[in-house]
C-alpha positions as CSV (number, residue, x, y, z in Angstrom):
1,X,7.5,-19.5,40.1
2,X,3.8,-20.2,40.6
3,X,3.1,-16.4,41.4
4,X,5.0,-15.4,38.1
5,X,2.8,-17.8,36.2
6,X,-0.5,-16.6,37.9
7,X,0.6,-12.8,37.4
8,X,1.2,-13.7,33.5
9,X,-2.1,-15.5,33.2
10,X,-4.1,-12.7,35.0
11,X,-2.3,-10.0,32.7
12,X,-3.2,-12.1,29.4
13,X,-6.8,-12.6,30.6
14,X,-7.2,-8.9,31.3
15,X,-5.7,-8.0,27.7
16,X,-8.1,-10.4,26.2
17,X,-11.3,-9.7,28.1
18,X,-11.1,-6.1,29.1
19,X,-9.5,-3.6,31.5
20,X,-8.9,-4.3,35.2
21,X,-12.2,-2.5,36.1
22,X,-14.0,-5.5,34.5
23,X,-15.2,-3.9,31.2
24,X,-15.5,-6.7,28.8
25,X,-16.0,-4.7,25.6
26,X,-18.0,-6.1,22.6
27,X,-17.4,-9.7,21.3
28,X,-15.6,-8.3,18.3
29,X,-13.2,-6.1,20.4
30,X,-12.5,-9.2,22.5
31,X,-11.7,-11.1,19.4
32,X,-9.5,-8.5,18.1
33,X,-7.5,-8.3,21.1
34,X,-7.0,-11.9,21.2
35,X,-5.9,-11.9,17.4
36,X,-3.4,-9.2,18.4
37,X,-2.4,-11.2,21.2
38,X,-1.5,-14.2,19.1
39,X,0.4,-12.0,16.7
40,X,2.5,-10.3,19.5
41,X,3.2,-13.7,21.1
42,X,4.5,-15.3,17.8
43,X,6.5,-12.2,17.4
44,X,8.2,-12.5,20.8
45,X,8.8,-16.4,20.2
46,X,10.3,-15.7,16.7
47,X,13.0,-13.6,18.3
48,X,14.9,-17.0,18.7
49,X,13.7,-18.9,15.7
50,X,11.9,-19.1,12.5
51,X,8.2,-19.4,11.6
52,X,8.6,-22.8,10.0
53,X,9.8,-24.0,13.3
54,X,7.1,-22.4,15.5
55,X,4.2,-24.4,16.6
56,X,0.6,-23.6,17.0
57,X,0.9,-24.9,20.7
58,X,3.7,-22.8,21.5
59,X,1.8,-19.6,20.6
60,X,-1.5,-20.5,22.0
61,X,0.2,-21.5,25.2
62,X,2.0,-18.1,25.3
63,X,-1.4,-16.2,25.0
64,X,-3.0,-18.7,27.6
65,X,-5.8,-20.0,25.2
66,X,-6.6,-23.6,24.1
67,X,-5.1,-24.6,20.6
68,X,-8.6,-25.0,19.0
69,X,-9.2,-21.3,19.8
70,X,-6.4,-20.4,17.6
71,X,-8.7,-21.3,14.5
72,X,-11.3,-18.5,15.3
73,X,-8.4,-16.1,14.1
74,X,-6.4,-17.9,11.6
75,X,-6.8,-20.8,9.3
76,X,-3.2,-21.9,9.8
77,X,0.3,-20.8,11.2
78,X,1.1,-19.8,7.6
79,X,-1.9,-17.4,7.7
80,X,-0.8,-15.9,11.0
81,X,2.8,-15.3,9.2
82,X,1.3,-13.5,6.4
83,X,-0.5,-11.3,8.9
84,X,2.8,-10.6,10.7
85,X,4.5,-9.8,7.3
86,X,1.6,-7.2,6.7
87,X,2.0,-5.9,10.1
88,X,5.8,-5.6,9.9
89,X,5.5,-3.8,6.5
90,X,3.2,-1.2,8.0
91,X,5.9,-0.3,10.3
92,X,8.4,0.0,7.4
93,X,5.8,2.3,5.6
94,X,5.3,4.4,8.7
95,X,9.0,4.8,9.1
96,X,9.2,6.1,5.3
97,X,6.2,8.5,5.9
98,X,8.0,9.8,9.1
99,X,11.1,10.5,7.0
100,X,9.1,12.6,4.4
101,X,7.3,14.5,7.1
102,X,10.4,15.4,8.7
103,X,12.7,17.1,6.2
104,X,16.3,18.1,7.3
105,X,19.1,20.0,6.0
106,X,20.8,16.9,5.2
107,X,18.0,14.5,4.0
108,X,20.2,11.5,3.8
109,X,21.6,11.7,7.5
110,X,18.1,12.5,8.6
111,X,16.7,9.6,6.9
112,X,19.5,7.1,8.3
113,X,18.9,8.5,11.8
114,X,15.0,7.8,11.5
115,X,16.0,4.2,10.3
116,X,18.2,3.8,13.3
117,X,15.4,5.0,15.7
118,X,12.7,2.8,14.1
119,X,14.9,-0.4,13.9
120,X,15.5,0.2,17.6
121,X,11.8,0.6,18.4
122,X,10.3,-2.0,16.3
123,X,13.5,-4.6,16.2
124,X,11.1,-7.7,16.2
125,X,9.1,-6.5,13.2
126,X,12.3,-5.8,11.3
127,X,13.9,-9.2,12.5
128,X,10.8,-10.9,11.2
129,X,11.1,-9.1,7.6
130,X,14.8,-9.8,7.1
131,X,14.5,-13.5,8.4
132,X,11.4,-14.5,6.6
133,X,12.0,-12.9,3.4
134,X,14.0,-16.0,2.3
135,X,12.4,-18.3,5.0
136,X,10.9,-21.6,4.8
137,X,7.1,-20.5,4.4
138,X,6.3,-19.9,0.8
139,X,3.1,-17.8,1.6
140,X,4.9,-15.4,3.8
141,X,7.8,-15.1,1.3
142,X,5.3,-14.3,-1.4
143,X,3.6,-11.8,0.9
144,X,6.8,-9.9,1.9
145,X,7.9,-9.9,-1.9
146,X,4.3,-8.4,-2.9
147,X,4.5,-5.7,0.0
148,X,8.1,-4.8,-1.1
149,X,7.0,-4.3,-4.8
150,X,4.0,-2.0,-3.5
151,X,6.4,-0.2,-1.5
152,X,8.8,0.3,-4.5
153,X,5.8,1.5,-6.6
154,X,4.8,4.0,-3.8
155,X,8.4,5.3,-3.6
156,X,8.7,5.5,-7.5
157,X,5.5,7.7,-7.3
158,X,7.1,10.1,-4.8
159,X,10.2,10.2,-6.7
160,X,8.2,11.4,-9.8
161,X,7.3,14.6,-7.7
162,X,10.9,15.6,-7.3
163,X,12.1,18.4,-9.8
164,X,14.1,16.9,-12.8
165,X,12.6,13.5,-12.3
166,X,8.9,14.2,-13.5
167,X,10.1,13.4,-17.0
168,X,11.8,10.3,-16.1
169,X,10.8,7.0,-17.9
170,X,8.5,4.9,-15.5
171,X,10.9,1.9,-15.6
172,X,13.8,4.1,-14.6
173,X,11.8,5.6,-11.6
174,X,10.9,2.0,-10.5
175,X,14.6,1.0,-10.9
176,X,15.6,3.9,-8.8
177,X,13.0,3.2,-6.1
178,X,14.1,-0.5,-6.0
179,X,17.7,0.4,-5.6
180,X,16.6,2.6,-2.4
181,X,14.4,-0.1,-0.9
182,X,17.2,-2.6,-1.4
183,X,19.6,-0.2,0.2
184,X,17.5,0.4,3.0
185,X,17.0,-3.3,3.7
186,X,20.8,-3.8,3.8
187,X,21.1,-1.2,6.2
188,X,18.4,-2.6,8.3
189,X,20.1,-5.9,8.3
190,X,23.5,-4.3,9.5
191,X,21.7,-2.5,12.2
192,X,20.3,-5.9,13.5
193,X,23.7,-7.6,13.4
194,X,25.5,-4.9,15.3
195,X,23.0,-4.3,17.9
196,X,23.5,-1.4,20.5
197,X,27.3,-1.6,20.3
198,X,28.4,2.2,19.9
199,X,31.3,1.8,17.7
200,X,29.7,-0.7,15.5
201,X,26.6,1.4,15.3
202,X,28.8,4.4,14.1
203,X,30.3,2.3,11.5
204,X,27.0,1.2,10.0
205,X,25.5,4.6,10.0
206,X,28.8,5.9,8.2
207,X,28.5,3.2,5.5
208,X,24.7,3.7,5.3
209,X,25.0,7.4,4.5
210,X,27.7,6.8,2.0
211,X,25.7,4.1,0.3
212,X,22.6,6.3,0.1
213,X,24.7,9.3,-1.0
214,X,26.1,7.1,-4.1
215,X,22.5,6.2,-5.0
216,X,21.4,9.8,-4.9
217,X,24.5,11.0,-6.8
218,X,23.8,8.4,-9.6
219,X,20.1,9.5,-9.8
220,X,21.1,13.1,-10.3
221,X,23.5,12.2,-13.2
222,X,21.4,9.6,-14.7
223,X,19.8,10.6,-18.2
224,X,16.4,9.0,-18.4
225,X,14.8,8.7,-21.9
226,X,11.2,8.0,-22.0
227,X,10.5,4.8,-24.3
């Protein structure tokens, strides 16, 4: 046990101070590495709990720094939570960009496949968003809500570029975008719940594709009248 602890401490120290060859980097680089280490540690610890129940001491102990050093990077655990929300939303945005960059013959099946892949690769980020969206930390709830509104605005702008939608009323574009975001989040929740179970995953994918096709068909037949 002691050897394992020593190895973990050495690994943490190397991460925060530089590479194994002894390169320390600048003070700012070290600060950024420690900040990221705190975020990563919190995300690992949150796999089994909520942000409201996570203590500052747990996070700093996981990283291997004294509790007072935490305040060089975050004013509070709430601020760390907001940073995690922003980081997790960047993962979500990257997923959507990936879907736009990789058009397929069946855009819906392709989008669902990308969603499955990204949830598998970044499960902790998506778990955080789903759990803390309605969690006990108000600042984090607001941060996630704000980020989702921005995501909806970006998606509405993208939709306006599609043939037949350029003349849509902005409110209708936003409504369609919000429906797609809500649908995507429900798929994420289902993927997290089912885990890697093959049969369960196949069922989630089938429902997800039908759900998105229903939204798409509704959009095709929607008659938007500018107000």
